[in-house]
PDB file of N, H, CA, C and O in Angstrom:
ATOM      1  N   MET A   1     -72.426 140.823 134.375  1.00  0.00           N
ATOM      2  CA  MET A   1     -71.284 140.475 133.542  1.00  0.00           C
ATOM      3  C   MET A   1     -71.622 139.174 132.818  1.00  0.00           C
ATOM      4  O   MET A   1     -72.006 138.189 133.449  1.00  0.00           O
ATOM      5  N   SER A   2     -71.481 139.172 131.510  1.00  0.00           N
ATOM      6  H   SER A   2     -71.169 139.972 130.997  1.00  0.00           H
ATOM      7  CA  SER A   2     -71.782 137.975 130.740  1.00  0.00           C
ATOM      8  C   SER A   2     -70.719 136.913 130.986  1.00  0.00           C
ATOM      9  O   SER A   2     -69.648 137.198 131.522  1.00  0.00           O
ATOM     10  N   ASN A   3     -71.027 135.700 130.591  1.00  0.00           N
ATOM     11  H   ASN A   3     -71.897 135.468 130.155  1.00  0.00           H
ATOM     12  CA  ASN A   3     -70.099 134.585 130.787  1.00  0.00           C
ATOM     13  C   ASN A   3     -68.789 134.831 130.049  1.00  0.00           C
ATOM     14  O   ASN A   3     -67.716 134.543 130.578  1.00  0.00           O
ATOM     15  N   ASN A   4     -68.869 135.367 128.818  1.00  0.00           N
ATOM     16  H   ASN A   4     -69.741 135.602 128.388  1.00  0.00           H
ATOM     17  CA  ASN A   4     -67.653 135.660 128.051  1.00  0.00           C
ATOM     18  C   ASN A   4     -66.833 136.763 128.706  1.00  0.00           C
ATOM     19  O   ASN A   4     -65.605 136.687 128.749  1.00  0.00           O
ATOM     20  N   ASP A   5     -67.521 137.802 129.223  1.00  0.00           N
ATOM     21  H   ASP A   5     -68.518 137.864 129.187  1.00  0.00           H
ATOM     22  CA  ASP A   5     -66.815 138.883 129.918  1.00  0.00           C
ATOM     23  C   ASP A   5     -66.111 138.355 131.160  1.00  0.00           C
ATOM     24  O   ASP A   5     -64.974 138.724 131.454  1.00  0.00           O
ATOM     25  N   GLN A   6     -66.812 137.482 131.884  1.00  0.00           N
ATOM     26  H   GLN A   6     -67.735 137.182 131.645  1.00  0.00           H
ATOM     27  CA  GLN A   6     -66.238 136.921 133.104  1.00  0.00           C
ATOM     28  C   GLN A   6     -65.023 136.058 132.776  1.00  0.00           C
ATOM     29  O   GLN A   6     -64.015 136.124 133.480  1.00  0.00           O
ATOM     30  N   GLN A   7     -65.102 135.259 131.732  1.00  0.00           N
ATOM     31  H   GLN A   7     -65.921 135.205 131.160  1.00  0.00           H
ATOM     32  CA  GLN A   7     -63.968 134.426 131.336  1.00  0.00           C
ATOM     33  C   GLN A   7     -62.783 135.281 130.921  1.00  0.00           C
ATOM     34  O   GLN A   7     -61.643 134.965 131.260  1.00  0.00           O
ATOM     35  N   SER A   8     -63.037 136.355 130.195  1.00  0.00           N
ATOM     36  H   SER A   8     -63.964 136.612 129.920  1.00  0.00           H
ATOM     37  CA  SER A   8     -61.969 137.260 129.780  1.00  0.00           C
ATOM     38  C   SER A   8     -61.338 137.929 130.992  1.00  0.00           C
ATOM     39  O   SER A   8     -60.116 138.047 131.071  1.00  0.00           O
ATOM     40  N   TYR A   9     -62.167 138.370 131.941  1.00  0.00           N
ATOM     41  H   TYR A   9     -63.160 138.274 131.877  1.00  0.00           H
ATOM     42  CA  TYR A   9     -61.677 139.009 133.161  1.00  0.00           C
ATOM     43  C   TYR A   9     -60.794 138.043 133.946  1.00  0.00           C
ATOM     44  O   TYR A   9     -59.703 138.411 134.379  1.00  0.00           O
ATOM     45  N   LEU A  10     -61.260 136.812 134.129  1.00  0.00           N
ATOM     46  H   LEU A  10     -62.147 136.513 133.776  1.00  0.00           H
ATOM     47  CA  LEU A  10     -60.491 135.828 134.891  1.00  0.00           C
ATOM     48  C   LEU A  10     -59.199 135.452 134.183  1.00  0.00           C
ATOM     49  O   LEU A  10     -58.199 135.159 134.838  1.00  0.00           O
ATOM     50  N   ALA A  11     -59.203 135.456 132.867  1.00  0.00           N
ATOM     51  H   ALA A  11     -60.015 135.694 132.334  1.00  0.00           H
ATOM     52  CA  ALA A  11     -57.994 135.120 132.119  1.00  0.00           C
ATOM     53  C   ALA A  11     -56.915 136.166 132.345  1.00  0.00           C
ATOM     54  O   ALA A  11     -55.726 135.853 132.282  1.00  0.00           O
ATOM     55  N   ASN A  12     -57.314 137.408 132.609  1.00  0.00           N
ATOM     56  H   ASN A  12     -58.279 137.663 132.661  1.00  0.00           H
ATOM     57  CA  ASN A  12     -56.357 138.488 132.836  1.00  0.00           C
ATOM     58  C   ASN A  12     -55.993 138.666 134.303  1.00  0.00           C
ATOM     59  O   ASN A  12     -55.098 139.448 134.621  1.00  0.00           O
ATOM     60  N   ASP A  13     -56.662 137.963 135.195  1.00  0.00           N
ATOM     61  H   ASP A  13     -57.390 137.327 134.936  1.00  0.00           H
ATOM     62  CA  ASP A  13     -56.434 138.083 136.627  1.00  0.00           C
ATOM     63  C   ASP A  13     -55.731 136.817 137.114  1.00  0.00           C
ATOM     64  O   ASP A  13     -56.182 135.706 136.840  1.00  0.00           O
ATOM     65  N   LYS A  14     -54.635 136.990 137.829  1.00  0.00           N
ATOM     66  H   LYS A  14     -54.269 137.893 138.052  1.00  0.00           H
ATOM     67  CA  LYS A  14     -53.864 135.842 138.304  1.00  0.00           C
ATOM     68  C   LYS A  14     -54.280 135.459 139.714  1.00  0.00           C
ATOM     69  O   LYS A  14     -54.736 136.294 140.495  1.00  0.00           O
ATOM     70  N   MET A  15     -54.115 134.183 140.021  1.00  0.00           N
ATOM     71  H   MET A  15     -53.745 133.505 139.387  1.00  0.00           H
ATOM     72  CA  MET A  15     -54.281 133.722 141.392  1.00  0.00           C
ATOM     73  C   MET A  15     -52.905 133.795 142.047  1.00  0.00           C
ATOM     74  O   MET A  15     -51.912 133.331 141.485  1.00  0.00           O
ATOM     75  N   VAL A  16     -52.860 134.385 143.245  1.00  0.00           N
ATOM     76  H   VAL A  16     -53.666 134.762 143.701  1.00  0.00           H
ATOM     77  CA  VAL A  16     -51.582 134.568 143.926  1.00  0.00           C
ATOM     78  C   VAL A  16     -51.618 133.885 145.288  1.00  0.00           C
ATOM     79  O   VAL A  16     -52.684 133.687 145.872  1.00  0.00           O
ATOM     80  N   ASP A  17     -50.439 133.530 145.782  1.00  0.00           N
ATOM     81  H   ASP A  17     -49.573 133.691 145.307  1.00  0.00           H
ATOM     82  CA  ASP A  17     -50.343 132.871 147.077  1.00  0.00           C
ATOM     83  C   ASP A  17     -49.902 133.858 148.155  1.00  0.00           C
ATOM     84  O   ASP A  17     -49.644 135.029 147.875  1.00  0.00           O
ATOM     85  N   MET A  18     -49.821 133.369 149.385  1.00  0.00           N
ATOM     86  H   MET A  18     -50.030 132.418 149.612  1.00  0.00           H
ATOM     87  CA  MET A  18     -49.455 134.231 150.501  1.00  0.00           C
ATOM     88  C   MET A  18     -48.041 134.776 150.345  1.00  0.00           C
ATOM     89  O   MET A  18     -47.766 135.898 150.771  1.00  0.00           O
ATOM     90  N   ALA A  19     -47.145 134.009 149.746  1.00  0.00           N
ATOM     91  H   ALA A  19     -47.368 133.098 149.400  1.00  0.00           H
ATOM     92  CA  ALA A  19     -45.775 134.502 149.532  1.00  0.00           C
ATOM     93  C   ALA A  19     -45.792 135.750 148.648  1.00  0.00           C
ATOM     94  O   ALA A  19     -45.050 136.700 148.899  1.00  0.00           O
ATOM     95  N   PHE A  20     -46.623 135.749 147.632  1.00  0.00           N
ATOM     96  H   PHE A  20     -47.225 134.977 147.428  1.00  0.00           H
ATOM     97  CA  PHE A  20     -46.753 136.936 146.775  1.00  0.00           C
ATOM     98  C   PHE A  20     -47.293 138.111 147.580  1.00  0.00           C
ATOM     99  O   PHE A  20     -46.776 139.225 147.489  1.00  0.00           O
ATOM    100  N   ILE A  21     -48.334 137.857 148.366  1.00  0.00           N
ATOM    101  H   ILE A  21     -48.754 136.953 148.440  1.00  0.00           H
ATOM    102  CA  ILE A  21     -48.982 138.929 149.130  1.00  0.00           C
ATOM    103  C   ILE A  21     -48.013 139.549 150.128  1.00  0.00           C
ATOM    104  O   ILE A  21     -47.947 140.772 150.248  1.00  0.00           O
ATOM    105  N   THR A  22     -47.261 138.718 150.846  1.00  0.00           N
ATOM    106  H   THR A  22     -47.315 137.724 150.749  1.00  0.00           H
ATOM    107  CA  THR A  22     -46.319 139.261 151.830  1.00  0.00           C
ATOM    108  C   THR A  22     -45.183 140.010 151.145  1.00  0.00           C
ATOM    109  O   THR A  22     -44.716 141.028 151.656  1.00  0.00           O
ATOM    110  N   SER A  23     -44.741 139.524 150.010  1.00  0.00           N
ATOM    111  H   SER A  23     -45.121 138.697 149.595  1.00  0.00           H
ATOM    112  CA  SER A  23     -43.689 140.211 149.260  1.00  0.00           C
ATOM    113  C   SER A  23     -44.202 141.538 148.703  1.00  0.00           C
ATOM    114  O   SER A  23     -43.497 142.547 148.737  1.00  0.00           O
ATOM    115  N   PHE A  24     -45.413 141.531 148.201  1.00  0.00           N
ATOM    116  H   PHE A  24     -45.986 140.712 148.174  1.00  0.00           H
ATOM    117  CA  PHE A  24     -46.034 142.710 147.594  1.00  0.00           C
ATOM    118  C   PHE A  24     -46.273 143.822 148.614  1.00  0.00           C
ATOM    119  O   PHE A  24     -46.123 145.003 148.301  1.00  0.00           O
ATOM    120  N   THR A  25     -46.649 143.430 149.849  1.00  0.00           N
ATOM    121  H   THR A  25     -46.771 142.471 150.103  1.00  0.00           H
ATOM    122  CA  THR A  25     -47.029 144.424 150.855  1.00  0.00           C
ATOM    123  C   THR A  25     -45.954 144.691 151.899  1.00  0.00           C
ATOM    124  O   THR A  25     -45.938 145.761 152.508  1.00  0.00           O
ATOM    125  N   GLY A  26     -45.059 143.735 152.113  1.00  0.00           N
ATOM    126  H   GLY A  26     -45.073 142.866 151.619  1.00  0.00           H
ATOM    127  CA  GLY A  26     -44.070 143.879 153.175  1.00  0.00           C
ATOM    128  C   GLY A  26     -44.610 143.531 154.550  1.00  0.00           C
ATOM    129  O   GLY A  26     -43.929 143.743 155.553  1.00  0.00           O
ATOM    130  N   LEU A  27     -45.828 142.998 154.611  1.00  0.00           N
ATOM    131  H   LEU A  27     -46.381 142.827 153.796  1.00  0.00           H
ATOM    132  CA  LEU A  27     -46.439 142.590 155.875  1.00  0.00           C
ATOM    133  C   LEU A  27     -46.333 141.077 156.025  1.00  0.00           C
ATOM    134  O   LEU A  27     -46.108 140.369 155.043  1.00  0.00           O
ATOM    135  N   THR A  28     -46.495 140.576 157.254  1.00  0.00           N
ATOM    136  H   THR A  28     -46.677 141.151 158.052  1.00  0.00           H
ATOM    137  CA  THR A  28     -46.313 139.145 157.510  1.00  0.00           C
ATOM    138  C   THR A  28     -47.586 138.347 157.228  1.00  0.00           C
ATOM    139  O   THR A  28     -48.693 138.884 157.194  1.00  0.00           O
ATOM    140  N   ASP A  29     -47.383 137.048 157.027  1.00  0.00           N
ATOM    141  H   ASP A  29     -46.484 136.612 157.054  1.00  0.00           H
ATOM    142  CA  ASP A  29     -48.530 136.171 156.820  1.00  0.00           C
ATOM    143  C   ASP A  29     -49.413 136.116 158.060  1.00  0.00           C
ATOM    144  O   ASP A  29     -50.635 136.026 157.935  1.00  0.00           O
ATOM    145  N   LYS A  30     -48.826 136.169 159.258  1.00  0.00           N
ATOM    146  H   LYS A  30     -47.834 136.242 159.361  1.00  0.00           H
ATOM    147  CA  LYS A  30     -49.628 136.168 160.486  1.00  0.00           C
ATOM    148  C   LYS A  30     -50.592 137.348 160.502  1.00  0.00           C
ATOM    149  O   LYS A  30     -51.750 137.207 160.895  1.00  0.00           O
ATOM    150  N   TRP A  31     -50.111 138.508 160.075  1.00  0.00           N
ATOM    151  H   TRP A  31     -49.170 138.623 159.756  1.00  0.00           H
ATOM    152  CA  TRP A  31     -50.947 139.702 160.038  1.00  0.00           C
ATOM    153  C   TRP A  31     -52.133 139.489 159.097  1.00  0.00           C
ATOM    154  O   TRP A  31     -53.264 139.842 159.428  1.00  0.00           O
ATOM    155  N   PHE A  32     -51.871 138.914 157.927  1.00  0.00           N
ATOM    156  H   PHE A  32     -50.951 138.627 157.658  1.00  0.00           H
ATOM    157  CA  PHE A  32     -52.953 138.700 156.967  1.00  0.00           C
ATOM    158  C   PHE A  32     -53.951 137.662 157.456  1.00  0.00           C
ATOM    159  O   PHE A  32     -55.153 137.829 157.254  1.00  0.00           O
ATOM    160  N   TYR A  33     -53.483 136.593 158.096  1.00  0.00           N
ATOM    161  H   TYR A  33     -52.506 136.457 158.260  1.00  0.00           H
ATOM    162  CA  TYR A  33     -54.421 135.594 158.609  1.00  0.00           C
ATOM    163  C   TYR A  33     -55.295 136.182 159.711  1.00  0.00           C
ATOM    164  O   TYR A  33     -56.455 135.794 159.851  1.00  0.00           O
ATOM    165  N   LYS A  34     -54.753 137.114 160.493  1.00  0.00           N
ATOM    166  H   LYS A  34     -53.811 137.429 160.379  1.00  0.00           H
ATOM    167  CA  LYS A  34     -55.566 137.810 161.496  1.00  0.00           C
ATOM    168  C   LYS A  34     -56.607 138.681 160.800  1.00  0.00           C
ATOM    169  O   LYS A  34     -57.771 138.700 161.201  1.00  0.00           O
ATOM    170  N   LEU A  35     -56.193 139.402 159.760  1.00  0.00           N
ATOM    171  H   LEU A  35     -55.248 139.387 159.435  1.00  0.00           H
ATOM    172  CA  LEU A  35     -57.136 140.237 159.014  1.00  0.00           C
ATOM    173  C   LEU A  35     -58.250 139.396 158.385  1.00  0.00           C
ATOM    174  O   LEU A  35     -59.409 139.809 158.380  1.00  0.00           O
ATOM    175  N   ILE A  36     -57.905 138.226 157.857  1.00  0.00           N
ATOM    176  H   ILE A  36     -56.963 137.890 157.861  1.00  0.00           H
ATOM    177  CA  ILE A  36     -58.903 137.328 157.267  1.00  0.00           C
ATOM    178  C   ILE A  36     -59.892 136.898 158.342  1.00  0.00           C
ATOM    179  O   ILE A  36     -61.104 136.931 158.132  1.00  0.00           O
ATOM    180  N   LYS A  37     -59.365 136.493 159.492  1.00  0.00           N
ATOM    181  H   LYS A  37     -58.380 136.466 159.662  1.00  0.00           H
ATOM    182  CA  LYS A  37     -60.215 136.058 160.607  1.00  0.00           C
ATOM    183  C   LYS A  37     -61.163 137.170 161.038  1.00  0.00           C
ATOM    184  O   LYS A  37     -62.319 136.911 161.372  1.00  0.00           O
ATOM    185  N   ASP A  38     -60.672 138.411 161.031  1.00  0.00           N
ATOM    186  H   ASP A  38     -59.733 138.621 160.760  1.00  0.00           H
ATOM    187  CA  ASP A  38     -61.473 139.567 161.440  1.00  0.00           C
ATOM    188  C   ASP A  38     -62.362 140.107 160.321  1.00  0.00           C
ATOM    189  O   ASP A  38     -63.091 141.078 160.524  1.00  0.00           O
ATOM    190  N   GLY A  39     -62.305 139.484 159.139  1.00  0.00           N
ATOM    191  H   GLY A  39     -61.713 138.696 158.974  1.00  0.00           H
ATOM    192  CA  GLY A  39     -63.130 139.913 158.013  1.00  0.00           C
ATOM    193  C   GLY A  39     -62.645 141.185 157.343  1.00  0.00           C
ATOM    194  O   GLY A  39     -63.425 141.878 156.690  1.00  0.00           O
ATOM    195  N   GLU A  40     -61.360 141.504 157.496  1.00  0.00           N
ATOM    196  H   GLU A  40     -60.726 140.941 158.026  1.00  0.00           H
ATOM    197  CA  GLU A  40     -60.807 142.738 156.945  1.00  0.00           C
ATOM    198  C   GLU A  40     -59.931 142.517 155.712  1.00  0.00           C
ATOM    199  O   GLU A  40     -59.374 143.470 155.167  1.00  0.00           O
ATOM    200  N   PHE A  41     -59.809 141.277 155.276  1.00  0.00           N
ATOM    201  H   PHE A  41     -60.261 140.503 155.719  1.00  0.00           H
ATOM    202  CA  PHE A  41     -59.044 140.942 154.076  1.00  0.00           C
ATOM    203  C   PHE A  41     -59.813 139.843 153.358  1.00  0.00           C
ATOM    204  O   PHE A  41     -60.442 139.014 154.015  1.00  0.00           O
ATOM    205  N   PRO A  42     -59.783 139.811 152.024  1.00  0.00           N
ATOM    206  CA  PRO A  42     -60.553 138.799 151.287  1.00  0.00           C
ATOM    207  C   PRO A  42     -60.218 137.373 151.732  1.00  0.00           C
ATOM    208  O   PRO A  42     -59.059 137.031 151.967  1.00  0.00           O
ATOM    209  N   LYS A  43     -61.261 136.559 151.839  1.00  0.00           N
ATOM    210  H   LYS A  43     -62.203 136.837 151.648  1.00  0.00           H
ATOM    211  CA  LYS A  43     -61.056 135.153 152.178  1.00  0.00           C
ATOM    212  C   LYS A  43     -60.369 134.457 151.011  1.00  0.00           C
ATOM    213  O   LYS A  43     -60.581 134.821 149.855  1.00  0.00           O
ATOM    214  N   PRO A  44     -59.546 133.455 151.312  1.00  0.00           N
ATOM    215  CA  PRO A  44     -58.841 132.756 150.237  1.00  0.00           C
ATOM    216  C   PRO A  44     -59.759 131.824 149.456  1.00  0.00           C
ATOM    217  O   PRO A  44     -60.818 131.411 149.929  1.00  0.00           O
ATOM    218  N   ILE A  45     -59.322 131.515 148.266  1.00  0.00           N
ATOM    219  H   ILE A  45     -58.462 131.850 147.882  1.00  0.00           H
ATOM    220  CA  ILE A  45     -59.939 130.474 147.453  1.00  0.00           C
ATOM    221  C   ILE A  45     -59.169 129.209 147.783  1.00  0.00           C
ATOM    222  O   ILE A  45     -57.957 129.153 147.572  1.00  0.00           O
ATOM    223  N   LYS A  46     -59.846 128.198 148.295  1.00  0.00           N
ATOM    224  H   LYS A  46     -60.830 128.244 148.467  1.00  0.00           H
ATOM    225  CA  LYS A  46     -59.176 126.968 148.688  1.00  0.00           C
ATOM    226  C   LYS A  46     -59.081 126.027 147.485  1.00  0.00           C
ATOM    227  O   LYS A  46     -60.077 125.734 146.823  1.00  0.00           O
ATOM    228  N   LEU A  47     -57.881 125.570 147.227  1.00  0.00           N
ATOM    229  H   LEU A  47     -57.072 125.808 147.764  1.00  0.00           H
ATOM    230  CA  LEU A  47     -57.612 124.599 146.163  1.00  0.00           C
ATOM    231  C   LEU A  47     -56.916 123.418 146.820  1.00  0.00           C
ATOM    232  O   LEU A  47     -55.689 123.369 146.904  1.00  0.00           O
ATOM    233  N   GLY A  48     -57.717 122.469 147.282  1.00  0.00           N
ATOM    234  H   GLY A  48     -58.714 122.509 147.214  1.00  0.00           H
ATOM    235  CA  GLY A  48     -57.141 121.382 148.065  1.00  0.00           C
ATOM    236  C   GLY A  48     -56.610 121.950 149.372  1.00  0.00           C
ATOM    237  O   GLY A  48     -57.353 122.571 150.133  1.00  0.00           O
ATOM    238  N   ARG A  49     -55.329 121.738 149.632  1.00  0.00           N
ATOM    239  H   ARG A  49     -54.726 121.234 149.015  1.00  0.00           H
ATOM    240  CA  ARG A  49     -54.711 122.269 150.842  1.00  0.00           C
ATOM    241  C   ARG A  49     -54.099 123.647 150.620  1.00  0.00           C
ATOM    242  O   ARG A  49     -53.586 124.259 151.557  1.00  0.00           O
ATOM    243  N   SER A  50     -54.151 124.132 149.396  1.00  0.00           N
ATOM    244  H   SER A  50     -54.568 123.635 148.635  1.00  0.00           H
ATOM    245  CA  SER A  50     -53.560 125.430 149.064  1.00  0.00           C
ATOM    246  C   SER A  50     -54.599 126.543 149.149  1.00  0.00           C
ATOM    247  O   SER A  50     -55.794 126.315 148.963  1.00  0.00           O
ATOM    248  N   SER A  51     -54.122 127.734 149.432  1.00  0.00           N
ATOM    249  H   SER A  51     -53.151 127.919 149.583  1.00  0.00           H
ATOM    250  CA  SER A  51     -54.972 128.923 149.445  1.00  0.00           C
ATOM    251  C   SER A  51     -54.438 129.911 148.422  1.00  0.00           C
ATOM    252  O   SER A  51     -53.232 130.140 148.333  1.00  0.00           O
ATOM    253  N   ARG A  52     -55.339 130.487 147.660  1.00  0.00           N
ATOM    254  H   ARG A  52     -56.319 130.301 147.732  1.00  0.00           H
ATOM    255  CA  ARG A  52     -54.962 131.483 146.665  1.00  0.00           C
ATOM    256  C   ARG A  52     -55.952 132.636 146.729  1.00  0.00           C
ATOM    257  O   ARG A  52     -57.084 132.481 147.187  1.00  0.00           O
ATOM    258  N   TRP A  53     -55.502 133.801 146.259  1.00  0.00           N
ATOM    259  H   TRP A  53     -54.582 133.927 145.887  1.00  0.00           H
ATOM    260  CA  TRP A  53     -56.322 135.000 146.183  1.00  0.00           C
ATOM    261  C   TRP A  53     -56.231 135.518 144.766  1.00  0.00           C
ATOM    262  O   TRP A  53     -55.237 135.292 144.075  1.00  0.00           O
ATOM    263  N   MET A  54     -57.269 136.216 144.332  1.00  0.00           N
ATOM    264  H   MET A  54     -58.077 136.400 144.893  1.00  0.00           H
ATOM    265  CA  MET A  54     -57.218 136.870 143.037  1.00  0.00           C
ATOM    266  C   MET A  54     -56.359 138.120 143.200  1.00  0.00           C
ATOM    267  O   MET A  54     -56.570 138.907 144.123  1.00  0.00           O
ATOM    268  N   GLN A  55     -55.405 138.299 142.316  1.00  0.00           N
ATOM    269  H   GLN A  55     -55.234 137.660 141.566  1.00  0.00           H
ATOM    270  CA  GLN A  55     -54.487 139.427 142.406  1.00  0.00           C
ATOM    271  C   GLN A  55     -55.244 140.753 142.412  1.00  0.00           C
ATOM    272  O   GLN A  55     -54.855 141.686 143.114  1.00  0.00           O
ATOM    273  N   SER A  56     -56.308 140.838 141.643  1.00  0.00           N
ATOM    274  H   SER A  56     -56.623 140.079 141.073  1.00  0.00           H
ATOM    275  CA  SER A  56     -57.081 142.088 141.594  1.00  0.00           C
ATOM    276  C   SER A  56     -57.698 142.416 142.947  1.00  0.00           C
ATOM    277  O   SER A  56     -57.794 143.589 143.308  1.00  0.00           O
ATOM    278  N   GLU A  57     -58.121 141.396 143.710  1.00  0.00           N
ATOM    279  H   GLU A  57     -58.042 140.443 143.417  1.00  0.00           H
ATOM    280  CA  GLU A  57     -58.687 141.634 145.039  1.00  0.00           C
ATOM    281  C   GLU A  57     -57.622 142.125 146.009  1.00  0.00           C
ATOM    282  O   GLU A  57     -57.884 143.005 146.829  1.00  0.00           O
ATOM    283  N   VAL A  58     -56.426 141.560 145.916  1.00  0.00           N
ATOM    284  H   VAL A  58     -56.214 140.845 145.249  1.00  0.00           H
ATOM    285  CA  VAL A  58     -55.323 141.992 146.779  1.00  0.00           C
ATOM    286  C   VAL A  58     -54.957 143.436 146.451  1.00  0.00           C
ATOM    287  O   VAL A  58     -54.795 144.258 147.353  1.00  0.00           O
ATOM    288  N   GLU A  59     -54.829 143.741 145.177  1.00  0.00           N
ATOM    289  H   GLU A  59     -54.961 143.073 144.444  1.00  0.00           H
ATOM    290  CA  GLU A  59     -54.478 145.104 144.766  1.00  0.00           C
ATOM    291  C   GLU A  59     -55.566 146.100 145.167  1.00  0.00           C
ATOM    292  O   GLU A  59     -55.257 147.221 145.572  1.00  0.00           O
ATOM    293  N   ALA A  60     -56.831 145.705 145.058  1.00  0.00           N
ATOM    294  H   ALA A  60     -57.082 144.794 144.729  1.00  0.00           H
ATOM    295  CA  ALA A  60     -57.934 146.583 145.467  1.00  0.00           C
ATOM    296  C   ALA A  60     -57.893 146.831 146.971  1.00  0.00           C
ATOM    297  O   ALA A  60     -58.146 147.948 147.423  1.00  0.00           O
ATOM    298  N   TRP A  61     -57.575 145.796 147.748  1.00  0.00           N
ATOM    299  H   TRP A  61     -57.369 144.889 147.381  1.00  0.00           H
ATOM    300  CA  TRP A  61     -57.462 145.951 149.200  1.00  0.00           C
ATOM    301  C   TRP A  61     -56.348 146.940 149.537  1.00  0.00           C
ATOM    302  O   TRP A  61     -56.536 147.825 150.372  1.00  0.00           O
ATOM    303  N   VAL A  62     -55.188 146.793 148.893  1.00  0.00           N
ATOM    304  H   VAL A  62     -55.035 146.074 148.215  1.00  0.00           H
ATOM    305  CA  VAL A  62     -54.063 147.707 149.132  1.00  0.00           C
ATOM    306  C   VAL A  62     -54.467 149.133 148.762  1.00  0.00           C
ATOM    307  O   VAL A  62     -54.210 150.068 149.521  1.00  0.00           O
ATOM    308  N   GLN A  63     -55.090 149.302 147.614  1.00  0.00           N
ATOM    309  H   GLN A  63     -55.299 148.543 146.997  1.00  0.00           H
ATOM    310  CA  GLN A  63     -55.508 150.638 147.174  1.00  0.00           C
ATOM    311  C   GLN A  63     -56.500 151.255 148.158  1.00  0.00           C
ATOM    312  O   GLN A  63     -56.439 152.451 148.443  1.00  0.00           O
ATOM    313  N   ASN A  64     -57.411 150.433 148.674  1.00  0.00           N
ATOM    314  H   ASN A  64     -57.460 149.461 148.443  1.00  0.00           H
ATOM    315  CA  ASN A  64     -58.379 150.904 149.660  1.00  0.00           C
ATOM    316  C   ASN A  64     -57.678 151.358 150.941  1.00  0.00           C
ATOM    317  O   ASN A  64     -58.040 152.384 151.515  1.00  0.00           O
ATOM    318  N   ARG A  65     -56.684 150.603 151.386  1.00  0.00           N
ATOM    319  H   ARG A  65     -56.390 149.769 150.919  1.00  0.00           H
ATOM    320  CA  ARG A  65     -55.926 150.984 152.592  1.00  0.00           C
ATOM    321  C   ARG A  65     -55.177 152.294 152.363  1.00  0.00           C
ATOM    322  O   ARG A  65     -55.107 153.136 153.259  1.00  0.00           O
ATOM    323  N   ILE A  66     -54.627 152.466 151.187  1.00  0.00           N
ATOM    324  H   ILE A  66     -54.683 151.782 150.459  1.00  0.00           H
ATOM    325  CA  ILE A  66     -53.932 153.720 150.869  1.00  0.00           C
ATOM    326  C   ILE A  66     -54.926 154.879 150.915  1.00  0.00           C
ATOM    327  O   ILE A  66     -54.644 155.921 151.506  1.00  0.00           O
ATOM    328  N   SER A  67     -56.084 154.695 150.293  1.00  0.00           N
ATOM    329  H   SER A  67     -56.314 153.849 149.813  1.00  0.00           H
ATOM    330  CA  SER A  67     -57.108 155.749 150.274  1.00  0.00           C
ATOM    331  C   SER A  67     -57.570 156.097 151.686  1.00  0.00           C
ATOM    332  O   SER A  67     -57.719 157.273 152.020  1.00  0.00           O
ATOM    333  N   GLN A  68     -57.798 155.079 152.514  1.00  0.00           N
ATOM    334  H   GLN A  68     -57.678 154.124 152.243  1.00  0.00           H
ATOM    335  CA  GLN A  68     -58.239 155.313 153.890  1.00  0.00           C
ATOM    336  C   GLN A  68     -57.195 156.076 154.692  1.00  0.00           C
ATOM    337  O   GLN A  68     -57.543 156.915 155.522  1.00  0.00           O
ATOM    338  N   SER A  69     -55.937 155.798 154.454  1.00  0.00           N
ATOM    339  H   SER A  69     -55.654 155.117 153.779  1.00  0.00           H
ATOM    340  CA  SER A  69     -54.880 156.438 155.241  1.00  0.00           C
ATOM    341  C   SER A  69     -54.677 157.898 154.858  1.00  0.00           C
ATOM    342  O   SER A  69     -54.049 158.654 155.600  1.00  0.00           O
ATOM    343  N   ARG A  70     -55.199 158.296 153.716  1.00  0.00           N
ATOM    344  H   ARG A  70     -55.709 157.683 153.113  1.00  0.00           H
ATOM    345  CA  ARG A  70     -54.993 159.667 153.234  1.00  0.00           C
ATOM    346  C   ARG A  70     -56.228 160.549 153.385  1.00  0.00           C
ATOM    347  O   ARG A  70     -56.277 161.652 152.840  1.00  0.00           O
ATOM    348  N   GLN A  71     -57.201 160.077 154.106  1.00  0.00           N
ATOM    349  H   GLN A  71     -57.161 159.181 154.549  1.00  0.00           H
ATOM    350  CA  GLN A  71     -58.416 160.879 154.309  1.00  0.00           C
ATOM    351  C   GLN A  71     -58.252 161.803 155.488  1.00  0.00           C
ATOM    352  O   GLN A  71     -59.169 162.557 155.814  1.00  0.00           O
TER     353      GLN A  71
END
């Protein structure tokens, strides 16, 4: 991916916090922190004391879980 493509991709992808993730999925933050610890959910991007995730990674994880459950 070229630098311009990457910049365009990032401009269209939002950084989301745990409140967004729990609202989006209906699961608790404790559950997600366990999944992160177990390597089953994307690691956060640390911004000082804050943690953020790329929305596309969260959505891809959800889509993957849906696909796995329907096999």
